[in-house]
C-alpha positions in Angstrom: 14.1 -13.6 6.3 12.0 -13.2 9.4 9.2 -14.0 7.4 10.5 -17.4 6.0 11.5 -18.5 9.2 7.8 -17.6 10.6 6.8 -20.0 7.6 8.4 -22.8 8.1 6.6 -23.1 11.5 3.6 -21.8 10.1 0.7 -25.1 10.5 -1.5 -22.8 8.2 1.1 -24.0 5.1 -0.1 -27.3 5.5 -3.5 -26.7 4.6 -2.5 -24.3 1.9 -1.8 -26.9 -1.1 -6.6 -27.4 -0.2 -7.1 -23.7 -0.3 -5.4 -22.7 -3.2 -7.0 -25.8 -5.7 -8.7 -24.8 -8.7 -12.3 -25.1 -9.3 -12.2 -24.5 -13.1 -9.1 -27.2 -13.7 -7.5 -25.0 -15.7 -5.3 -23.3 -13.9 -2.4 -25.2 -11.4 -4.3 -23.0 -8.3 -6.8 -20.8 -6.7 -4.7 -18.3 -6.9 -3.4 -18.2 -10.5 -7.2 -18.8 -11.5 -7.8 -15.7 -9.6 -4.9 -13.4 -11.0 -6.0 -14.5 -14.8 -10.2 -13.4 -13.9 -8.8 -10.1 -12.9 -6.7 -9.9 -15.9 -9.5 -10.2 -18.1 -11.1 -8.1 -15.7 -8.6 -5.4 -16.3 -7.9 -6.1 -20.0 -12.4 -5.2 -20.9 -11.6 -2.3 -18.8 -8.9 -0.9 -20.9 -10.4 -2.4 -24.3 -13.5 0.4 -22.7 -11.5 2.5 -21.4 -9.1 3.2 -24.5 -12.0 3.7 -26.9 -11.2 7.4 -28.9 -14.9 8.2 -28.3 -18.2 8.1 -26.9 -20.0 6.0 -29.7 -16.5 3.3 -29.7 -17.1 3.0 -25.9 -20.9 2.3 -26.9 -20.1 -0.3 -29.5 -18.2 -2.3 -27.4 -20.9 -2.3 -24.9 -24.2 -2.4 -27.5 -22.5 -5.8 -29.2 -21.5 -7.0 -25.5 -23.9 -5.7 -23.0 -23.0 -7.5 -19.9 -20.1 -8.1 -18.1 -20.1 -11.3 -18.1 -20.4 -12.2 -21.2 -18.1 -9.4 -22.2 -15.4 -11.2 -19.8 -15.8 -14.6 -21.3 -15.6 -13.3 -25.0 -12.1 -11.6 -23.7 -10.9 -15.0 -22.2 -11.8 -16.7 -24.8 -10.6 -15.0 -27.9 -7.6 -12.8 -26.5 -7.5 -9.3 -26.5 -6.1 -8.9 -29.9 -8.6 -11.1 -31.6 -11.4 -9.6 -29.6 -10.2 -5.5 -31.4 -10.0 -7.2 -34.6 -13.8 -9.2 -34.5 -15.0 -5.0 -33.1 -12.6 -3.7 -35.4 -14.4 -6.0 -38.5 -17.5 -3.7 -37.5 -15.7 0.1 -36.7 -12.1 0.6 -37.4 -10.2 1.7 -34.2 -7.1 0.7 -34.7 -6.5 3.7 -32.5 -7.1 1.5 -29.3 -4.3 1.1 -27.2 -2.9 -0.8 -24.1 -2.2 2.3 -21.6 -0.5 4.3 -24.4 2.8 2.4 -24.1 4.2 3.9 -27.5 4.0 7.4 -26.0 7.6 7.2 -24.2 11.0 6.5 -25.8 13.0 2.9 -25.3 13.2 1.4 -21.7 16.6 2.5 -20.2 16.9 -0.6 -18.1 14.1 -3.2 -18.0 15.1 -6.1 -15.6 14.8 -4.2 -12.4 14.1 -6.0 -8.8 11.8 -4.1 -6.4 11.3 -4.7 -2.6 8.9 -5.0 -0.7 7.6 -6.6 2.5 4.5 -8.8 2.8 2.3 -6.7 4.1 -1.3 -5.6 2.1 -0.4 -2.1 2.0 2.0 -3.3 -0.9 -1.0 -4.8 -2.4 -0.5 -2.5 -5.7 3.4 -3.2 -6.4 2.4 -6.8 -5.4 -0.5 -7.5 -7.9 1.1 -5.7 -10.6 3.3 -8.6 -10.7 1.0 -12.1 -11.3 -1.4 -10.0 -13.4 1.0 -9.0 -15.6 1.2 -4.1 -15.5 4.7 -4.9 -15.1 5.2 -6.9 -18.1 3.0 -5.1 -20.0 5.1 -2.0 -20.0 8.2 -4.1 -20.8 9.2 -4.6 -17.6 10.9 -7.6 -16.8 10.5 -7.1 -12.4 11.3 -9.4 -10.1 9.5 -8.7 -6.4 11.7 -9.6 -4.1 10.5 -10.6 -0.2 11.9 -8.3 2.4 12.7 -9.0 6.1 12.1 -5.5 7.1 12.2 -1.9 6.4 16.1 -0.9 7.9 16.9 -3.6 4.8 14.7 -2.0 2.2 16.4 1.9 3.2 20.0 -0.1 2.7 18.9 -2.1 0.0 18.1 1.4 -2.1 21.4 3.3 -0.6 23.6 0.6 -1.8 21.2 0.5 -5.4 20.8 -3.2 -4.5 16.8 -2.6 -5.3 15.7 -0.6 -8.4 12.7 0.5 -6.3 10.8 -0.4 -3.5 7.7 -0.5 -1.0 8.7 2.6 1.3 7.2 3.3 4.5 5.5 7.1 3.0 8.2 9.0 5.9 11.0 7.4 5.1 12.0 9.2 1.2 11.3 12.1 3.5 14.5 11.0 6.5 16.4 9.3 3.9 16.5 12.4 2.1 17.2 14.1 4.8 20.2 12.1 6.8 17.8 10.9 9.3 19.3 7.3 10.5 21.1 6.9 7.1 23.4 8.8 4.9 21.3 11.0 2.7 20.3 10.1 -0.3 17.9 11.7 -2.1 14.8 9.5 -2.6 11.2 10.1 -3.6 7.8 8.9 -3.7 5.7 8.1 -6.6 2.8 6.9 -5.3 1.0 6.4 -2.2 0.9 2.5 -1.9 -2.3 2.7 0.6 -4.1 4.6 2.8 -5.8 3.6 6.1 -5.1 -0.4 7.0 -3.7 0.3 10.6 -4.8 -1.2 13.4 -3.9 -0.4 17.1 -3.5 -4.3 18.5 -3.9 -5.4 22.2 -3.1 -9.1 23.9 -6.0 -10.5 24.5 -5.5 -9.7 28.3 -5.9 -6.3 27.5 -9.4 -6.7 26.2 -10.7 -4.2 29.8 -8.1 -1.5 29.5 -9.9 0.2 26.4 -8.9 4.3 28.4 -5.3 4.6 26.8 -4.9 6.7 29.8 -4.2 3.6 31.7 -2.0 2.1 29.5 1.3 3.6 31.3 4.2 1.4 31.5 2.9 -0.5 28.2 5.1 -2.1 25.6 4.1 -1.5 22.0 6.2 -2.0 18.7 5.9 0.0 15.5 7.6 -1.0 12.4 10.0 1.2 11.7 11.0 4.3 13.5 10.2 6.8 10.4 6.6 5.0 10.0 3.3 6.8 10.3 2.1 4.0 12.8 5.1 5.4 15.0 3.7 9.0 14.2 -0.1 8.0 15.2 0.8 6.0 18.0 2.2 8.9 19.7 -0.3 11.2 18.7 -3.0 9.0 19.7 -1.3 8.1 23.5 -0.6 11.8 23.3 -3.7 13.0 23.5 -4.7 10.6 26.4 -2.1 12.6 28.5 1.1 9.6 28.4 4.1 11.0 27.2 5.2 8.1 24.6 8.8 8.7 25.2 8.2 8.0 29.3 5.3 6.2 29.5 5.4 3.6 27.1 7.6 2.0 25.5 8.1 1.5 22.1 10.1 -0.9 20.2 11.1 -0.9 16.5 9.9 -4.3 15.3 9.8 -6.8 11.7 6.0 -6.8 11.4 5.8 -10.5 10.0 7.2 -11.1 13.3 4.8 -9.1 15.8 2.1 -11.5 16.4 4.6 -13.9 17.6 6.3 -11.4 20.0 2.4 -10.5 21.1 1.7 -14.3 21.9 5.4 -14.3 24.3 4.1 -12.0 26.2 7.3 -9.5 24.3 4.7 -6.4 24.2 1.2 -5.6 25.1 0.6 -4.7 21.4 1.3 -2.9 18.4 0.5 0.0 15.4 1.2 -2.3 13.0 0.1 -3.3 9.3 -2.1 -5.9 7.7 -2.7 -8.4 7.8 -1.2 -8.9 11.3 -3.8 -6.9 13.0 -6.0 -9.8 11.4 -3.6 -12.2 12.2 -3.5 -11.9 16.0 -7.0 -11.8 16.0 -7.1 -15.2 13.9 -4.8 -16.6 16.0 -7.1 -15.4 18.9 -3.8 -13.7 20.7 -5.1 -10.1 20.0 -8.1 -7.8 20.0 -8.2 -4.9 17.4 -8.8 -1.8 19.9 -9.3 0.5 17.0 -8.7 1.1 13.4 -5.7 3.8 12.3 -8.8 5.4 10.2 -10.8 6.4 13.2 -7.6 8.7 14.0 -7.1 10.0 10.6 -9.8 8.7 8.6 -7.4 8.3 4.8 -4.0 8.9 6.1 -0.8 7.5 4.1 0.6 4.4 5.5 2.9 3.2 2.9 4.2 5.1 -0.6 6.1 3.6 -3.8 9.3 5.5 -4.9 12.6 5.1 -5.7 16.4 7.1 -5.5 16.3 10.7 -7.3 19.0 9.3 -9.3 17.4 6.4 -10.8 14.2 8.7 -12.4 16.7 10.9 -14.2 19.4 8.1 -15.3 16.1 6.0 -16.0 13.3 8.8 -16.8 11.4 6.4 -19.7 11.6 2.9 -17.0 10.5 5.2 -14.3 6.9 5.9 -16.6 6.8 2.1 -16.9 6.7 1.8 -13.5 4.4 4.3 -12.7 1.7 3.0 -15.0 2.0 -0.3 -14.1 1.9 0.1 -10.4 -1.5 3.3 -10.8 -2.9 0.7 -13.0 -2.6 -1.8 -10.4 -3.7 0.8 -7.7 -6.9 1.9 -9.7 -7.8 -2.3 -10.0 -7.4 -2.7 -6.2 -9.7 0.1 -5.5 -12.2 -1.7 -6.5 -14.4 -3.4 -3.9 -15.6 -5.8 -6.2 -12.2 -6.9 -7.3 -10.7 -7.4 -3.7 -11.7 -11.6 -2.7 -10.1 -12.2 -6.1 -7.4 -9.9 -4.8 -7.2 -11.6 -1.8 -6.0 -15.1 -3.4 -3.7 -14.1 -5.8 -1.7 -12.1 -3.1 -2.1 -14.8 0.4 0.3 -18.1 -1.1 4.0 -18.1 0.1 5.7 -15.8 -2.4 4.3 -12.7 -1.4 2.4 -12.1 2.1 2.4 -15.9 2.8 -0.9 -15.7 4.9 -4.0 -17.7 5.3 -6.8 -15.9 2.6 -9.1 -15.5 5.1 -6.8 -13.4 6.9 -6.5 -11.3 3.8 -9.6 -11.5 2.3 -11.0 -9.9 6.3 -8.8 -7.2 5.7 -9.6 -5.8 1.9 -13.4 -6.5 2.2 -13.5 -4.9 5.7 -16.0 -8.0 7.2 -13.5 -8.7 10.1 -14.4 -10.7 13.3 -12.0 -7.7 16.0 -10.8 -10.4 18.5 -14.5 -8.9 20.9 -16.8 -10.6 19.7 -18.0 -8.4 17.1 -18.0 -9.1 12.9 -17.7 -5.4 11.6 -18.1 -4.0 8.6 -16.2 -1.4 7.6 -15.7 -1.3 3.7 -12.8 1.7 3.3 -10.6 0.1 6.5 -7.7 -0.4 3.4 -7.8 2.4 -0.3 -5.3 2.8 -2.2 -5.6 5.7 -3.1 -2.0 6.0 -5.0 -2.6 10.4 -4.7 1.2 11.7 -2.9 -0.4 14.7 -1.3 2.6 17.4 -0.3 0.7 18.3 2.8 0.5 14.6 3.5 4.5 15.1 3.2 4.0 17.9 6.0 2.6 16.7 8.6 4.6 13.9 8.8 7.6 16.2 9.0 5.6 18.5 11.6 5.7 15.1 13.7 9.3 14.5 13.1 10.2 18.3 14.2 7.4 17.2 17.2 9.0 14.6 18.3 12.8 15.5 18.3 14.2 13.6 14.7 14.1 17.1 13.0 16.0 19.8 14.1 16.1 23.4 13.8 14.2 25.5 11.5 12.2 23.3 8.5 11.3 24.1 5.5 8.6 21.9 5.3 6.9 22.9 1.9 10.4 23.1 0.3 11.4 19.2 1.7 7.9 17.8 0.7 7.4 19.2 -3.1 11.3 17.7 -3.4 10.4 14.3 -2.5 7.3 13.5 -2.9 6.0 13.6 -7.1 2.5 15.3 -6.9 3.1 16.7 -10.5 4.5 13.4 -12.0 1.7 11.2 -10.7 -0.7 13.6 -11.6 0.3 13.9 -14.9 0.8 9.8 -15.3 -2.9 9.0 -13.9 -4.2 11.2 -16.7 -2.2 9.5 -19.2 -4.3 6.5 -18.3 -7.9 8.4 -18.5 -7.5 8.1 -14.2 -9.6 11.3 -12.3 -7.0 13.8 -11.6 -7.8 15.5 -8.1 -6.9 19.2 -7.9 -4.9 21.4 -5.4 -1.6 19.8 -3.6 -2.0 20.8 0.0 -5.4 20.2 1.4 -6.2 20.1 4.6 -6.9 17.1 6.9 -8.6 16.6 10.2 -6.6 14.2 12.7 -8.5 13.4 16.1 -11.0 16.0 15.8 -7.9 18.7 14.6 -7.3 20.4 11.6 -4.2 20.5 9.6 -3.3 23.4 8.2 -0.3 22.3 6.4 0.0 26.2 5.6 1.0 26.8 9.4 2.7 24.0 9.9 5.3 25.4 12.2 2.6 26.7 14.5 1.4 23.1 14.6 4.0 21.4 15.2 4.9 24.0 18.2 1.2 23.4 20.0 1.2 20.2 21.5 1.2 20.2 25.2 3.3 16.8 24.9 6.3 16.9 22.8 10.1 16.1 23.2 11.7 18.9 24.9 
């Protein structure tokens, strides 16, 4: 894989054992120590959330009023013993972790889930070392994969059971764009925001996109928010992305090397590679994509429609694991520990400081500034169908989709909003209302009820 080839020449790998040494002496590495701490936090939160009534939850807090004290207690005696101790004061036998017994037997327990080593996949990745899959009775292997075309092919060939997708990919695959039509579904959005436009350091004086004519840019895949947002951005500046700039598909782990070599002038790519370019002093962050559309989707977690139909209980178990991880990832207090957990070679293979800058939002931008943007990356899992409609309008705008498009029908078939809400409710998570909220992209309101008119409204589009 490309990432593994890069790893062999990564100067930071030599320092990694020093970075990973565990301070408490009870774990093999700092990453394992961080994972243990996150598991304790999860169990503590789960313990309180699953109480049947306010009285029971209040009892837990009364016995252990300080967060640190609760964590030490749970770490010392374990979840089961903690439940027994509390139960000796007030019977709380109804407490259950994630209510797993509400589903039938798992049709398939041994699963392979693909991922690209980027921070967008944080919930899917962290669910592995934190044991969220195993809590659901699943034996999951998360498989680091070289690029998105390979992800697509392995899903079509049934080599992966589920995967980390770019959120437009299941739409494209279901429609037969670039591959044999195979029905796919988005279960959750993996991340919102979390991308940036990064330029080579030689272009620090070329911040106006009107002056980018002739520039070469990389994006990770044609059917990606990166491609659509880059096209949108330069078109708003008056450039035709099909004529005035070059857009190349480059696997994310290879973007920094291509920027250093001068093969590209910049990229709209996923983190941590924007921050890695700054870290290596070969690029600077021109802008975060949240400045174009705050809360925009990027990557998703999904699988084939066939897998869901054949393995409904297994699919629900996967849902619960990934949603639980997403809820933990959304908490800012967990971000530094999560960075420790997902930075090692088995997952992102990145310097921890780079990943931490992305997840905490406190980062150097390569222009001499340290920025503080807490929502630089977020992990809101809701697969809004209006997001899917927007992606389809851009496919139509740039000629990927031909003819009339039934935007809502496709969105509702691929983006499993109802299922996501149902599973979030089962986990006592806050469930928002609606299905087609409006969004604002570069100051222009997108109304999903007027998708066709929106797709045709742009002065610059595919002829």
